[in-house]
N, C-alpha and C positions, 0 to 999 in steps of 0.2 A: 588742632591736626598733630604738631609733635608729640604731645604728649600719648598717642593714640599710637603713638609709633612706636613707642616704650612698655607701655603700658597694656594689655587685654583685660577687660574685665567677663565674668560671666556669672549670670546673676542665677539664685536659686531656681528661677523660674523665669519662661518668658512667655507672652502672648502671643501663640500660634495660631490664631485667629484669619491671617491672611494664607490663600494660600499658593505661597511660594515654594518652589521644590527645594531640596536638600543644596542642590548645586548653588540656587539663585541665595540660597540666606548665608552660604559658607563665602564666596564670592564677597559678600557682601564687608566681610573682612578687611579687603583690598582697599576700603572706602580711604582711608588714610594715606595713602598711598599714590590714589587718585591724581589727577592734573584739573584745573580749573574745571572743564566742562563735565568732570567724571565719569569718565569712558576709558573702559577696561582697554590691555593690552592683551597678546598674545600672553605674556611672561602673569599677567594678574589669574588669568586663563589657568594656567602651568600652576599656580600657586594654589589656587582653587582644588585641583586635580589628585595635587599632592598632598594636602591640605585630610581633602575625601578619604585617599588611599589608606594614610596615616593611621584612622580612628577606623578604618576599614568599614568603611558607607559606599564603596562603590555601587555597591548591587541595589544601595535607596538612591543615589544622586538625582535619580527622576523621579524620587516621589514626591508629593507635595508633605510638608511638615506638621499639616495638621490631621495628616492620616498616620503619624509615628506613636509609637508608646514613650511617656515618660523618658526611660531612658536611653532610647535610639535619639530622642529631644534634645540630652542634655549632651547625646556625643556632638548633635551639628553644631550646638553651640560652643564645646570646645571646639571645633572645626575652625569654625569661624573664628576664633582668636587665636589657634594654631598659623589659618591666612591670613592672618594681620602682620603675623612677624615683627612679636615685641619680644624685647627681654625678660620682662617678666607677666605672667598671667596669674591674676585674681578670682577665685573662685567660690562664691559663695554658697556654703554647703551642696557640694555637689552631685552628694550623692542619697541625701532628704529624699524620702517618699520612694524610695528605687529599692527594688526586690534585692536580694543577695548576689544574682547572677550582676545585675547590671550596677551593683556597690563594685564589685569586685574590677569587674573591667571600665569603669572609669578610672578607679583608682590604678590599675596597671596601667592605663594611658596616660593619666599625669606623671607615675614614676619610670615611663616610657621617653615622655617627652621630658625630663630634666633629666635623663641620662644621654637619649641620643643628639638630643639639639643643644643641654648645658642651657636651659632655659629653668629663670628660678620661678618655683609653682609656690604661689601663696593659698592657704583654705582656710575657710572659716569651716568648722565639722563641729558637731554636738557630740558627734561617733569616737569613744577616745578608743575602740579599740580598732577602730580605722588607721586612727593617727597612731597609736602603737607601733602599726606593722607596716606604716608608708612612713611615717616622720623621721627625720631628720633634727630637725630642731622646733619643740614646741612653745607656744604662749599658751597657759593658763589664766581664762579671764575670768572672774566674777564678778559680775554690776560692773562691767568697764573700767576694775583695776586688775593689775600683773597678781597672780597668786605666785606662780614658778614659768620661769622658761629655762629651758635643757633641751637636754635628751630625751626622749621616752624615759626612760629609766631614770633619771633625775626628778622629771614633772610628774611620771604617771606613779606615784608612791600612795597607798594605804591613807597616811598624815595628812598629805595634800587634795587629794581628791576627796576624802571625809570634811575636810573644811573647805572646799568651793564644792560642793554640792547638799551638804548637810543632810547624808543618808548613809548607809553602813554599807560598802564594799570589800568583797577578794577579790586582792590582786595576788596577781601568782604570775609563775613565766612561761609564756603557751608552751605549748607541746610541740609549734610550729619553727622555733627557731627564740633566738636569745630577744625577745622582748615583752612588755608586762603585760597581759590579760585583764583585764576587768569584768567581775560579776557584781550587779547588784545583788543584794539581799536581802529578799521581801521579808516584811516584818513579819509576817507569822514564821517563821522559820527562828526568828531572834527570839523567841521565847520560849523556845523549848531547850 
């Protein structure tokens, strides 16, 4: 329980076979704070409502999780982690298999969580462009070994990415701001 009060974990996906409501799943985040009998108090219910509001799930609070889209479910699990009230939130590929709208919504939510609640957000991602846009400090791994650690500008260079991924990439500055934009170059274009 002590560790669960410090670190929350959001897996890439969780089974939603059980017909729990959004509110019930979010309230499960209070488990490390409950007494021996495991009964929720008014404060726990309040914290769950706050987490639901923070993640903009109010309109889905009474819905069953097995009726939600992948992006909505991911926000529910993030709300559960927020309800857990930890200093650190670990996320395993929270944007994998999500459409662009849900990817942006999840990343905006993580940025808001870090800024407004001063929570450390550690995230695993294969999406180097999202990492470039939202990350402050990146750790690039290849086969479990550190390739580079630093700011997005330091880590996401042509040389580093080519060494890590073994493919040709175009790395330039995003027109949206001062961060790298990475574009894979298809083999057919390399023959030109």
